[in-house]
C-alpha angles and dihedrals in degrees: 000000000000090000101044121111090219092060092046092054087057097042123023091192089067092057090046090050094049090048091049093052093050092043091052092048093049090048091061091069089077088074086082090080091059108109099219135093097213114080114227121220090267091057092046092050090049087052089057090046089053094052091047092050089054092049092048094049088048090050094049093051098088115145090000144323120293121224091254090051092052089049090051095049091048093052090046091050092048092047093051091047091050091049088050090052091051092048090048089050090056091068135254096280095048115116121235130205091186103048092049127124092244093053111024109007147101092281091058128018102326124226111276096029092129 
């Protein structure tokens, strides 16, 4: 699997690829600081990456989660919680391009999915 240590020992590019996917998914949570309520194309694409990463981690979990998968899920959970805290700190009337039904919402991959 893409997230297995065994595969990474055999092919360093697999580990680099897995880490790159996670790092790019983590980096998208920075959109929370954008003061707008209309997601731009970058934010929408990140929402798709977030959903694809979730699906990839789910697909690689048979028969169980690898250590790298657990680390990735933990990092994604922490980043999402931090983004929620930032959004909350902006006040109840503040817009969000990240926590928006077309990016992170019930119609796509909901908040807290990881």
